[in-house]
N, C-alpha and C positions, 0 to 999 in steps of 0.2 A: 599485405595479404595477397596470395596468388590463387586465382579462380581454379576450379577443377577443369581439366581438359574436357573436349566434347564427349569422349568415351572414357569415363573414369574407371580405374581398375584398382580394386584393394591390394592386390599382390603388388602392384607398382608403388603405391603409398607405403607399404610395409617395407619394400626395398629402400624407398627414400629415407625412411626413419632409420634403418640400419646403417645407411651410408652416412646420415648426419652424426649419428653416434660414433662411428669410425673416425670421421673426419675431426670431430670436436676433440676426441681423445688423442688425435695425432697433433692437435694444437692448430688446425687450420683457422686463420683469422675469421674468414667469412662465416664458417660453421659456428665458431664461438660466439660471434656477434648475433646470429640468428637465435641460438639457444639464450643468451642473456636477454634479448629483446622480450622474450616471453616468460623466462625463469630467472629474473634477477637475484633471487635468493641463492643461486648457485655461483655467484661471483666469488672467486677465490677457492671454490671447491669443486671444479669441474671434473676432477678425478673421480667424484662419486656419481657422475651422470650415468643414468640407467637407460635402458631401451624404452621403458615407460616414459621417461622424461623426454626422449627425443621423439616418440610418438605423439606426446601432447603438444610438442612444438609444431609438428607437421600438421596436426589437426587444427591448431590456432592459425597457422599460416593459410589454411584453406578455408577459414572463416568459421570453423566448428568450435563449440566450447570444450570438447574432449574428444579423445580418440574413439571411445565406444559410440559417440554420436556420428562422427565421421564413418565409421564402419558400417553402422546400420543405414546410413543414407546411401552409401555405395552399393551395400548388398541389396537394398530395396530397389535400386536401379537396374539391377542385372536382368536381362530378359529370361522368361521362365525356361526356355530350352537350355539356355547357358547355364543356369542355375541347376537344372537336372543333370547336365553334363558334368558340372563341378561335383555334385553329389556322387556320381557314378565314379568319377576319378577317385574321390575319397574312399569309396568302397574297394576299389582296385589296389589302393595303396594301405589299406588296412588302418586308415586314419579314424579310429573309433570315436574320438572326441568330436571330430568335424562331422561324421555321419550322424551322430546323436543331435548335435546342435542344429544342424540343418534341418532335420526332420521335426524338430521341435519348432523351430522358427518358420518353416514353411510346410505345414501339413499337406498342401496340395501337390507336393513333389511327385507322389505316386501316380498322379493323374497324367503325368507328362508323356510317358511311354511304357512299354511292357518291361524294359530293363529296370527303370525307376521303380515300377510297381513290384518287381520281383526282388530287387535289392532292399526295398522298404518293408518287404514281408507283408504287403497288402494283398491278401488272398482274394478279397473281393474284386479289387481292381484288376487282378491278374485274370479272374474268371470272366469279367467283363470283355477284356481285351481278346481272350480266347474265343469267346462267343462271337465277337465281332469279326475276327480273322484268325482262324485256327492255325493259319501257317506262321503266325508271329512267334510261336514257339521255336522256330528254326532260324529266326532272325539272328544277326550278329552285329556287334558294334565295334568299330575302330579296327585299327591295324592288327590288334590281337584277336579279333573276330570272337569276342566273348558272347556267349549265349545268354538269354535269360535265366536259365537254370544255373550258369556259372555265377551270376550275380546273386541268386538266391542262396547258393552254397557259400559264397565268398563274404557275405554281408555279416556284420558283427552285431546286427540289432537283436538277434536271438538272445543275447546276454542280458537285454534290458529287463525282461520279465518272462514268466512262464507263458502269459498269454501272447507275447510277441514271438516266443520260441515256436509255439504251436501254430501261429500264423504263417511263420516262414515255412514250417514243414507242410503246411496245407498248400501254400503257394508252390512249393516244389512238386508236391504230389499232383496238382493240377496240371503243371506243366508236362510231367511225365505221362500222365494220363492222356494228354493230348497229343503225345508222339515225340516228346523231347528225347533225344539220345542220352541215355545216363552215362555215356563215355565221353560225350563232347563237352568241352569247357572253354578253352582259349588256345592261343598259340603264344609260345615264348620264342623271342628272336635272339638266339645266342650269336647268330650272324644274319646278315641281310638276307642271304639266299637260302638258309636252311632253318625255317622256323620248326620248333619241336611242339608236338600237341601236348597240352596240359588238360588233365581230366577234370571234370567236375567234382570227382572224389578228392582230388588233391586239394581243391578249393574248400570242401566241406572239412577235411582235416585240418587245414591251416586255420580255419575259423573255429575249430574245436567243437563242432556241431555234431554230437554223436548221433541223435536221432536221424539227422540227415545223412550221415555216413552209413547208418544201417538201411536206410530207405534205398540209397543208391546201390548198395551191395545186393539187396533183395531184389532190385530191378535189373540186375545183371552187369553192373559196372565190374569191370576187371580189376582184380587186386594188383596184377603185374602191369602197371601203367607207366613204370619208370620214375614215379614221383611220390605216390602216397606213402609208401613203407618208408622211403628214405626220410621224408620230411616230418612225418608223424614221429619217427624216432628221433630226429634232430631236435625236435622241440619236446621230446619226452611225453607224447600224447599217449599215455598208457591205454586209456579207454579205446581210443581209435586203433591202436596196434591190435588190441585184443579183438575188435570187430573184424579187422582184417584177417587175422588168423583163423577165427571162427568160420570165415567165408573161404578158406583154403589158400591163403597167402603162402607163397614160398619165400622164406626169408633169406635163403642162401644164394639163389641164382643170380646171374647178371641179367639186367633188363635193358630193353631199348629205350631210347635211342642212343644211350651213353656207353653201355657195355661195362658197367662196373656193378658191383654187389652192394647192397645198403651198408654192410660192414665196411667196405673199402670207402665208400663216401664219407661215412662218419669219421673214419680214421683219419681222413684227410684234413680235418680241421687243425688249426694252428696250435692249439693249446687246450689240454684237458683240465688245466687248473687243479692238478692234484686229484683228479676224480670228482670235481665239482661241477663241472660243465653239464648243462642240460643234455647235450648230445651224447656225452660219456655214459650218462644214466640210460639213454635210449640204446646205445650200443651194448651195455650190459644186458638190457631186457631182451634184445635180439638173440644174444649169446645163450641167455637162460632159457629162451624158447626154441633152441635148436638150430639157429643159424651157424652154418659151416665156415669157420674162419679161415679155411685152406682152399676156398675157391678163388682162382686168380682173376684179375680184371685187366682189361684193355689189351692192346697187341703186345705190351710188355710183359704180360702174364705175371703181374705183381699181386702179392697177397697183402691183406691188410697189415700183417706183422712186418712185412718187408717195407711197406710204405711207411709205418711208424719208425722202423729203424733207420730209414734213410732221411728222415726229417727232424723236426724239433724235438725237444726232450719231453716225450709223453709217456713217462715211466708207468703211470697208472693204466694207460690203454694197452701198453705192451703186456702188462701183468695180467690184464683182464682176459686179453686174447690167448695168452699161454695157459691161463687157468681153465680155459674152455676148449683146449685141444689144439690150439695153433701149433703147427710143426716148425721147430727152429731151423731145421736143415733142408727145407724145401729150397729148391733153386728157382729164381727168377728167370724170365725168358733170357736174359744175358748170362745165365749161369751163376749169379751171385746169391748168397745165402743172406738171411736177415743178419746173421753176425758179422759178415764181411761188410754189409752196408752200414751197420752201426759203427764199426771200427773206422770206416772210411769217412763217416759223417761226424765222428767226435762224440758219438752218443755213448760216453763211457759207462753211464749207469745202466743203459739198456744192454749194452754188449755184455756186461757182467751178469744181468739178469738172464740173458740168453744162455750164457755159460752154465748158469745153475739149473737151466732146464734142458740141459743135454746138447747145446750147440757145439758143433765140431771145431775146435780151436785151431786143429791142424790144417783147416781149409784155407788159412790165410797165406796169400802169397807174398813175395818180397815187397811189392808196392804197398799192400795192405800193411805190412809190418813197419815199413817206413812211416806211413801216416799215423799209424797206431803210437809209435815213439813220439811223434810230433805231438799229438793230442795229449800224450802223457806229460808234455813239457820237457822230454828227455832229448835234448839236442845231440848229447854224445852218443845215445843209443841210435838215433835216427841217422847221425853221421857214420856210424859203424854199418848199418844196412846200406847206406849209399856207397861206402867204400867197398863193400863186398859185391855190390851190383851197381857199377858205375853207369850201366846202361839205363838206370832209372832217373838219371839227372833230367831228361827231358820231361819226367812225369811232374817235377816241381812246377815247371812252367805250364804244363797241360792241366794240372789239376789244383794248382796253387791258389788261383783265385777261389774256387769252390771251397777248398780247405779252409783258407783264412776266413771266408764269411761264415762257415761252420763254426769256426772257433769263436767268432764274435757271438753268434747265437748262443753258445754254451758259456759265454763269459770267461773264456779260457785265455787269459793273458799268456800264460806260459807257453801254450801252443803257438801263439803268434809270434813270440820271440824265437821259438825253435825253427819255425818254417822260414822266418827271415834269415836266421844264421845259415840255413841251407840254400839260400839264394832265391827264395820266393819274392816276386816283385810286388811292391805294395800298390801298383797300379793294375795288378791282374784282377779281372772281373769274374764274377760267378757266371755260370751258363746262362742264368736268366737276367744277368745284368747287374752292375753295382760292384764297387770295390769293397773292401773290409770297412773303410771309412764310410762309405755310403750307408752300409747296413748298421753300423754302429751309430751313425747320426740319426737314421730312421728310427731305430729302436729306443732311442733315448738313453744309450749307454754312454753316459758322460765320461766316466774313468777310461773306457776303451778308446773314445775319441781322443782323449788326452794322450794316452799311450801311443796311438797310431801317429798323431801328429809330431810327437816327440821323436818318433823313429823316422819321420820324413815323408808321411803319406801325403800324396798330391791333393791339393784341396780343390782345384778347379777342372779335374777331368770329369767329362760327361759320362754317364752310364749309357750302355749300348741298347737298353730298352726304352727308357723314357727320355733320354737326352739331357739329363740334369745333373748338376754338381752335388756334392755332399751337402752344401747349404740348402739347395732346393728339397733334398730328401729329408733334412732336418725339419724344415718348414712343413712339409707334407705330414712327417711324422707327428708333429705337434697337433696337427688337426685330427688325426687319426686316434691319438692316445691322449684324450682330453683329461685334464686334471694333473698334467706333469709340466706345467708351463715354466716353472722355475728351471728344471732340468734342461728343458729345450732352449730356453734363453741363455743358459751357461754354454750349451753346445754351440748356438749361434755365435756368441761372443768369442768362444775359442777359435772357431773357423774363421771368422773375421779377422782376428788378431793374427792367424796363420796366413792371411793373404787371400781369403775367399773373395771373389768378385762377383757382381750381380749377373752379368751377362751369361756366364755358363750355369747359372742356377735356374734360368729360364727353360722350361722343358720344350720338347719338340712341338707342342701345341700352342706355345706362346704364353704359358701360364707363368707369372712371376712367383717368387717365394711368398709374398705377402698375401697373394691370392689363394694359396694352399694352406696357410698356416692357421693356427687357432687365433682368436682375436688378441689375446695378450702377446703372442709371439709376433704377430703382424704388426701390432703397435710398436714393439721393440725393434723390428726390423726398420720400420719407418723412422723411428726416433734415432736409430743408430747411423742413418744415412745409407743403408744397405739398398734402399729403393731408388736411389738416384741413379740416372744412366738409362740406357736403351731398355725399352720393355718388349721388344720382339726381335 
């Protein structure tokens, strides 16, 4: 038995349980011995060890009968101010279950400070705080400078009952009546030196608290805050969007501080899932309510349609934009049309859709036609263009990395073969880093990984952005795309067989592949011996 440290921490104990589970699954003798000392029934079947089992062992080692009793002991020992801080952190992170549980277990939480009172929707406690110190409505907490009103807007407790929702609304009303700024909420640090303001209205939209959204709008909160329209549409919060429009929201224009339109922001998502993604439904709602799809964004003056044409295969999004007036022949700041961008990105389906909506096919230059032939898998046609325009040979080196990565995104093996026949190098990287093999490994495209390896793709080259090899990208991809462990394990094995080494897979921050992988892939990496060697 090991006694608790002088300042016990439940989060630390939880990490210890996860580490025990990981080590035991990896066959660590000490970990196995610890588990069997308390769970002898698992002898011979440690492959079925669960996190709950590991937590039980940790609890017994600490001298408690069960994990819940250890947890209760540790939480009871937390000082009141620290408990309130954890409660507020849970509100900030949208941890609904934690917020509800903490309020149930610690009904005294709202008494700790004005922030906790607002986050708990305790209007009586908010009133007492204001009466004692009216200036408390302007107080801020933490680096993000969250106001009491921001906590009232962000809290999920209004979902618990009609009574709790009414209490949250009353608490917010008291704060506003006492002089709280309806526009002030918190700060978002996209970079250390340039925090962006996040309005209370945004927090209310994200918590889907319609009465509070209406209250803020009635009290003068601006609709053009650079956040509320964007994210209400992202999560398809129709009632919140309707409230914003009712109070004069402009759905078309660019907003500060980012300089993009709501439509452009939404169109930037990676995948519309054939029109099933929540953000796609929000985009359609904006279009149906008058959002102009031809307003360009950023210094590059790019429209949503041009963004979609240049990115992944979001055909449903392109179709929706075109159906609501997106102009296929508008030119981006660099002079390129959506059709040219679709051709250069290998978006064959979108290119065809644009032609059907009047795109000018004659706008393609020789380099575009070269890439078009490559993406069609027409090596002979591409060679004919190159023979007629020998000055384009450098373009294969200049754009080859990006083109190969686009081919990977499109699952286009024919394009990969055609580009290689023209001399495109397999170690060429996309503008934002990574070779074709990196991207195939990250996306879990086992067939393309096999093809690229058979064609001689280098396995130990580091990408220019994160400083990691395809093995590191495969590990990270498994952690991001849960539920596909078998595919990623097959990719890891293929890379290792092809000579992938550990050291190049460690990224520029010193993260090893097993630290980025899903549990199953991490376990496989350890079992395969791929974790042996330097770690930094």
